C-alpha positions as CSV (number, residue, x, y, z in Angstrom):
1,M,26.4,122.1,59.8
2,E,25.7,124.6,62.8
3,F,25.3,124.2,66.5
4,H,23.8,127.4,69.3
5,D,26.4,126.7,72.2
6,I,26.2,128.4,76.0
7,L,29.4,130.0,75.7
8,H,30.5,130.4,72.0
9,G,26.8,131.4,71.1
10,H,26.1,130.4,67.3
11,I,28.6,128.1,65.6
12,K,28.3,127.7,62.1
13,F,30.8,125.8,59.6
14,P,30.3,126.5,56.1
15,D,28.4,123.9,53.8
16,G,30.5,122.0,51.3
17,D,33.7,123.0,53.3
18,E,36.2,120.1,53.2
19,L,37.4,120.1,57.1
20,T,33.5,120.8,57.8
21,K,32.9,117.3,56.0
22,L,35.5,115.8,57.6
23,L,34.1,117.7,61.5
24,Q,30.8,115.9,60.2
25,D,32.0,112.3,60.1
26,L,34.0,112.5,63.1
27,L,30.8,113.7,64.8
28,N,28.7,110.3,63.2
29,S,31.3,108.3,64.9
30,A,30.6,105.8,67.6
31,E,33.5,107.1,69.9
32,I,32.5,111.3,69.5
33,N,28.6,110.0,70.0
34,R,29.9,108.6,73.2
35,L,30.7,111.9,74.6
36,R,26.6,112.7,74.3
37,N,26.6,110.8,77.7
38,M,29.9,111.6,79.0
39,R,29.5,114.8,81.8
40,Q,32.0,117.6,81.4
41,M,32.1,117.5,85.0
42,N,32.5,114.2,87.5
43,F,30.7,116.0,90.6
44,D,26.6,116.4,90.4
45,V,26.6,118.8,93.4
46,P,23.5,120.6,94.2
47,L,25.0,124.0,94.6
48,I,27.1,123.6,91.2
49,Q,24.4,121.5,89.7
50,E,24.7,123.2,85.9
51,L,27.7,121.8,85.8
52,G,26.9,118.5,86.1
53,R,24.4,118.6,83.4
54,S,26.8,119.3,81.0
55,R,28.4,116.6,78.3
56,R,31.7,116.8,76.7
57,L,30.5,116.9,73.7
58,P,29.5,120.7,73.6
59,H,32.8,120.9,75.1
60,S,34.7,119.3,72.1
61,I,32.4,120.9,69.6
62,G,33.6,124.0,70.7
63,V,37.3,123.3,70.9
64,A,36.6,122.3,67.2
65,N,35.5,125.6,66.8
66,L,37.9,127.4,67.9
67,A,40.3,124.9,65.9
68,Y,38.5,125.8,62.8
69,Q,38.1,129.8,63.6
70,L,42.0,130.0,64.6
71,S,43.3,127.9,61.4
72,K,41.7,130.4,58.8
73,K,42.8,133.5,60.9
74,S,46.3,132.2,60.9
75,F,46.5,130.9,57.9
76,L,47.3,127.0,58.2
77,S,46.9,125.1,55.6
78,K,44.9,122.5,54.5
79,H,46.7,119.5,55.8
80,D,48.0,121.3,59.3
81,S,43.7,122.7,59.8
82,K,42.7,119.1,59.1
83,I,45.1,117.3,61.7
84,L,44.0,120.6,64.2
85,L,40.5,119.9,64.2
86,A,40.5,116.3,64.1
87,A,42.8,116.5,67.5
88,A,40.3,119.2,69.0
89,I,36.9,116.9,68.5
90,M,38.9,113.7,69.6
91,H,40.9,114.5,72.5
92,D,38.4,113.6,75.5
93,A,37.1,110.6,72.9
94,A,39.0,108.2,75.6
95,I,37.5,109.8,78.9
96,P,36.6,106.9,81.6
97,P,32.8,107.4,82.6
98,Y,33.5,109.9,86.1
99,G,36.1,111.5,83.8
100,H,39.6,112.3,86.2
101,L,37.7,110.4,89.0
102,V,37.7,107.3,87.7
103,E,41.3,108.0,85.9
104,S,42.8,108.4,89.2
105,E,41.8,104.8,90.5
106,L,42.8,103.3,87.4
107,K,46.0,104.8,87.2
108,A,46.6,103.8,91.1
109,A,46.7,99.7,90.0
110,S,48.3,100.3,86.0
111,D,49.7,103.5,83.8
112,F,46.1,104.0,82.9
113,S,46.0,107.3,80.5
114,H,43.0,108.8,78.6
115,E,45.2,110.4,75.8
116,R,47.0,106.8,75.7
117,R,43.6,105.2,74.9
118,V,42.6,107.3,72.3
119,E,46.0,106.0,70.4
120,E,44.3,102.7,71.0
121,L,40.9,103.7,69.5
122,V,42.7,104.6,66.3
123,R,44.9,101.7,66.1
124,G,43.5,98.9,68.0
125,P,44.7,97.6,71.2
126,Q,47.7,96.4,70.5
127,G,48.7,99.1,67.4
128,G,47.3,96.6,64.7
129,Y,44.5,98.9,63.4
130,V,42.2,96.4,64.8
131,N,38.8,98.5,65.5
132,T,37.5,98.6,69.0
133,E,34.4,97.9,70.1
134,I,32.5,101.1,71.8
135,F,28.6,100.3,71.9
136,E,27.4,96.7,71.4
137,G,27.7,95.8,67.7
138,K,29.5,99.3,66.9
139,T,33.3,99.5,66.5
140,S,35.2,102.2,66.2
141,E,35.3,104.3,63.4
142,V,37.5,107.6,63.8
143,G,40.4,105.8,62.0
144,D,38.7,105.0,58.9
145,I,37.6,108.4,59.1
146,L,40.8,110.3,59.2
147,R,42.2,108.3,56.4
148,K,39.4,109.0,53.7
149,H,39.7,112.3,54.6
150,Q,44.0,112.0,54.0
151,T,44.3,113.0,57.7
152,D,48.0,112.6,59.1
153,I,46.8,109.7,62.2
154,E,50.6,110.9,63.6
155,A,50.3,113.8,63.4
156,V,46.9,113.6,65.1
157,M,47.5,112.0,68.2
158,S,51.2,113.5,68.3
159,L,49.1,116.8,69.1
160,I,46.5,115.5,71.6
161,R,49.5,113.5,73.1
162,P,52.7,115.0,72.8
163,A,56.4,114.0,73.6
164,D,57.2,115.3,76.6
165,G,58.1,118.6,76.6
166,T,56.3,119.7,73.6
167,K,53.6,121.9,73.7
168,T,51.1,122.1,71.3
169,P,47.8,123.9,70.7
170,I,45.4,121.2,72.2
171,S,48.0,120.2,75.2
172,A,50.1,123.2,76.9
173,D,49.9,125.2,80.2
174,I,46.9,127.1,78.2
175,D,45.7,125.9,75.0
176,I,42.3,125.5,73.5
177,D,41.2,123.0,75.1
178,N,41.5,124.3,78.8
179,I,40.7,128.0,77.9
180,D,37.0,126.7,76.4
181,N,36.7,124.1,80.0
182,V,37.2,126.7,81.8
183,H,35.4,129.4,80.1
184,R,32.4,126.9,79.8
185,M,32.2,126.2,83.6
186,A,32.5,130.2,84.2
187,A,29.8,130.8,82.0
188,M,27.8,127.5,83.2
189,L,28.3,128.7,86.8
190,G,26.8,132.6,85.3
191,W,29.5,134.6,86.6
192,D,30.2,137.8,85.5
193,N,32.2,138.4,82.3
194,A,32.8,134.8,81.5
195,R,31.7,135.0,77.5
196,E,33.2,138.4,77.1
197,N,36.7,137.5,78.8
198,F,36.7,134.0,76.7
199,K,35.9,136.3,73.1
200,S,38.4,139.1,74.3
201,L,40.8,136.2,75.1
202,I,40.6,134.2,71.7
203,S,41.0,137.6,69.6
204,L,44.5,137.5,70.5
205,I,45.7,134.2,69.7
206,R,47.7,133.0,67.0
207,L,49.0,129.7,65.4
208,N,52.2,128.8,64.6
209,E,51.2,126.2,62.4
210,L,51.0,123.0,65.2
211,Q,53.2,124.5,67.7
212,E,52.4,126.5,70.8
213,M,49.8,129.4,70.2
214,S,51.3,132.9,70.6
215,F,49.3,135.5,72.4
216,S,49.6,139.4,71.8
217,K,50.9,141.2,74.6
218,E,47.3,143.0,75.0
219,A,45.6,139.5,76.1
220,L,47.8,139.6,79.2
221,P,44.5,140.8,81.8
222,Y,42.3,138.0,79.8
223,I,44.9,135.2,80.6
224,K,44.8,136.5,84.2
225,K,41.1,136.5,84.3
226,W,40.8,133.1,82.9
227,L,43.2,131.9,85.7
228,E,41.4,133.4,88.4
229,F,38.2,131.5,87.0
230,R,40.2,128.7,87.1
231,E,41.3,128.8,90.9
232,R,37.9,130.1,92.2
233,I,35.7,127.0,90.2
234,Y,37.8,124.0,92.1
235,T,38.3,126.0,95.4
236,M,34.6,125.8,95.1
237,I,34.9,122.2,94.5
238,I,37.0,120.8,96.0
239,A,36.4,123.1,99.5
240,H,32.8,124.1,99.6
241,P,31.3,122.2,102.9
242,E,28.4,121.6,100.6
243,C,30.3,120.0,97.8
244,V,32.5,117.7,100.2
245,P,29.5,114.8,101.0
246,Y,29.2,114.2,96.9
247,N,32.9,114.4,96.6
248,A,33.2,111.5,99.3
249,L,30.2,109.5,98.3
250,Q,31.3,109.3,94.0
251,A,34.9,108.9,95.6
252,D,33.7,105.9,97.6
253,L,31.6,104.6,94.8
254,V,34.0,104.9,92.0
255,H,36.6,103.2,94.0
256,L,34.6,100.2,95.2
257,A,33.8,99.9,91.4
258,V,37.5,99.4,90.7
259,V,38.4,97.3,93.7
260,N,35.2,95.2,92.4
261,G,35.7,94.9,88.3
262,I,33.0,96.8,87.3
263,I,35.2,99.1,85.5
264,T,39.1,98.1,84.5
265,P,42.2,99.3,83.0
266,K,40.7,97.4,80.1
267,D,37.2,97.1,80.4
268,W,36.6,101.3,80.6
269,L,35.2,102.1,77.1
270,I,31.2,102.5,78.6
271,D,28.9,105.8,78.5
272,E,28.2,107.5,81.9
273,Q,24.7,105.4,81.6
274,Q,26.0,102.0,81.4
275,F,28.4,102.8,84.2
276,E,25.7,103.9,86.8
277,E,23.6,101.1,85.2
278,K,26.0,98.4,86.4
279,L,26.6,100.2,89.6
280,R,22.8,100.2,90.4
281,N,22.9,96.1,89.6
282,T,26.4,94.8,91.3
283,I,25.2,94.3,95.4
284,E,28.8,95.8,96.6
285,T,28.5,99.5,95.0
286,K,24.1,98.9,94.9
287,S,23.5,101.1,97.9
288,L,25.9,104.2,97.3
289,A,25.0,104.1,93.4
290,M,20.8,104.7,94.7
291,Q,22.1,107.7,96.3
292,L,22.8,109.0,92.9
293,I,19.1,109.3,92.9
294,T,17.5,109.7,95.8
295,G,19.7,111.4,97.5
296,C,23.6,111.7,99.0
297,E,23.2,110.7,102.6
298,Y,27.0,111.7,103.8
299,S,27.4,114.3,106.0
300,L,30.6,116.6,106.6
301,V,31.7,116.1,110.0
302,D,35.0,118.8,109.6
303,Y,38.0,119.5,107.5
304,V,41.3,120.3,107.5
305,W,42.8,121.7,104.2
306,I,46.5,122.1,103.6
307,K,47.6,123.9,101.2
308,D,50.5,125.7,99.5
309,F,53.1,123.0,101.0
310,R,56.3,121.8,98.9
311,T,57.1,117.9,99.3
312,S,58.9,115.4,96.9
313,K,56.6,112.7,98.4
314,K,53.7,111.6,96.1
315,L,51.5,109.4,97.5
316,H,48.0,108.3,96.3
317,N,45.2,109.6,98.1
318,S,43.7,105.8,99.3
319,E,47.4,105.5,100.9
320,I,47.1,108.9,102.8
321,V,43.3,107.6,103.7
322,K,45.1,104.2,104.9
323,S,47.5,106.2,107.0
324,I,45.5,108.5,108.8
325,G,42.8,105.7,109.6
326,D,46.3,103.6,111.0
327,N,47.3,106.5,112.9
328,L,44.4,107.9,113.9
329,S,42.8,105.3,115.4
330,V,41.0,106.9,118.1
331,F,38.3,108.4,115.7
332,N,38.0,105.2,113.5
333,Q,33.9,104.8,113.7
334,Q,31.4,102.6,112.4
335,G,30.0,104.9,109.5
336,Y,32.7,107.1,109.5
337,G,35.3,107.6,106.8
338,Y,37.9,109.9,105.2
339,F,37.4,111.8,101.8
340,I,41.2,113.0,101.0
341,W,41.3,115.2,97.7
342,N,45.4,115.7,96.8
343,E,46.0,117.9,93.9
344,K,48.9,119.7,92.6
345,G,48.5,122.0,89.5
346,L,44.9,121.5,89.5
347,I,43.5,124.6,90.8
348,S,45.8,126.6,90.2
349,R,49.4,126.7,87.5
350,E,52.2,128.8,86.6
351,V,51.6,129.1,82.6
352,S,53.9,130.6,80.3
353,I,53.1,132.4,77.5
354,H,54.5,132.4,74.1
355,G,54.2,135.7,73.2
356,L,53.9,137.4,69.5
357,N,56.3,139.8,68.9
358,W,57.3,140.0,72.3
359,E,58.9,138.0,75.0
360,E,57.8,134.9,76.6
361,D,56.2,135.8,80.1
362,N,55.3,133.4,83.2
363,L,51.9,134.0,84.7
364,G,49.7,132.3,87.8
365,Y,51.5,129.9,90.2
366,N,51.4,125.9,90.6
367,S,49.1,124.8,93.8
368,T,49.3,122.5,96.0
369,S,46.8,121.3,98.4
370,C,45.3,118.5,100.5
371,M,42.1,118.3,101.2
372,I,41.6,115.5,104.2
373,A,38.2,115.3,105.1
374,Y,36.3,113.4,108.5
375,V,33.2,112.1,107.0
376,K,29.7,110.7,108.5
377,K,28.7,108.0,105.3
378,T,25.0,107.3,107.1
379,K,22.3,108.7,108.1
380,G,22.1,110.9,111.0
381,N,23.2,113.7,113.3
382,A,27.4,113.5,113.6
383,Q,29.3,112.6,116.9
384,W,32.5,112.8,117.9
385,P,34.0,110.0,119.5
386,K,33.7,109.9,123.3
387,G,36.1,112.2,124.9
388,E,37.2,113.4,121.6
389,G,36.7,116.6,119.8
390,K,37.4,118.7,116.6
391,N,40.1,120.4,117.7
392,K,42.2,117.2,118.4
393,W,41.4,115.6,115.7
394,R,42.5,119.0,113.5
395,K,45.7,118.7,115.8
396,Q,46.1,115.4,115.0
397,V,45.6,115.5,111.4
398,V,47.9,118.3,110.8
399,D,50.5,116.8,112.9
400,H,50.3,113.2,111.2
401,F,50.2,115.2,107.7
402,C,53.3,117.0,108.6
403,K,55.2,114.2,109.1
404,L,53.8,112.1,106.1
405,F,55.0,114.2,103.7
406,D,58.0,116.0,105.6
407,V,56.3,119.4,105.7
408,T,56.7,122.8,108.3
409,Y,55.1,125.5,106.3
410,F,51.5,125.9,104.7
411,T,48.5,127.5,104.8
412,I,45.1,125.6,105.9
413,D,41.6,126.8,105.7
414,F,38.6,124.6,108.0
415,P,34.9,125.0,106.7
416,E,34.2,127.8,109.1
417,T,36.9,130.0,107.4
418,Y,36.0,129.1,103.5
419,S,36.0,131.7,101.3
420,G,35.8,131.1,97.7
421,V,40.2,132.2,97.5
422,F,42.5,129.5,97.5
423,L,45.6,131.3,99.4
424,T,44.0,133.8,101.8
425,N,46.6,133.0,105.3
426,R,50.2,133.0,104.6
427,N,51.1,131.7,108.2
428,N,50.9,128.2,109.5
429,E,50.3,129.2,113.3
430,F,47.1,128.2,114.3
431,D,45.3,127.5,117.8
432,F,43.4,124.5,118.4
433,D,42.1,125.4,121.6
């Protein structure tokens, strides 16, 4: 069994190998086949169009290849190798359409988690191992496959969704999932050294059975490069002025889909083709859904990107939108609105590196940022309300944000200061006049 992959190159699993047979059966299951029609990156923006073309199945196969290669190199037992390989190919099996964008909206109304939904696929919604329908006339198969290959189901689930504080090769600060994902995006964007850094980093990893992976000290520069790729990618996705209108369109579309019950915490197991067909056939979402085909009509008016702040307050994006709309009512114009992306640890994260024959080390830092964008949601040139303007809007947004989150220290960017680097300014003194 073989694959040609943009990041790994030629992937080959030896025929007749017991692990290959397990992987082949899982790849033929309804759950994993669903990933053929699930995008790896939710935001389909012309600037980063290659990311919008990537599907989750190649990523899952890439993670499975890492699991296979590392299990052989680290001399894992057959028992543990099966568990790791199954967890690797299955880790995204329950991702909803539009991925974390839909998941974030569903979480606002419930405790939805795609990791928890993987358990439901295997065990059934009530834990009674009742098969779940994946496609019309096609029910879940992975549970039966794992039992056929004598692969410990509970152990597979524990790797994908470990107990609090437990780190595994699939779920840790740095793991085979996010190592593949970040390097894959960098390679698709055509960035120099993405494949070389990936291969060098992988060669310096060892598995500790099914516990947290270990890295040799020589891996540190390659981990730093991985962190740099991650920061550059998500900085561009969130704050590049060309990305913001598309992000706003899809965020509005997903919000309407959840509000109108097109997708719910109990009815989420559809692929993106089915989801987008539902969006186009529902009156409340049709006009926005058509813009995914005919072109985005949203345009950026301005944004304030507040970064590197510390707060104990937790607010959902929709709560921030409402608060700003209520308190900056003079800017509430017909056809205009806000796009909010409040993140913690997405752009950058502090990673704990488990050393191979050396002491543990920490690299990176945990990012915090809140993108507050003022967006025109109809065709035509953007205009500020009469007597108001950009500088006044910026000052009022920053003042309200500071009160809302009780912060005094932060850094900030505007569209004209976007640099592609997350932390460029180190003060919070800005001239709004």
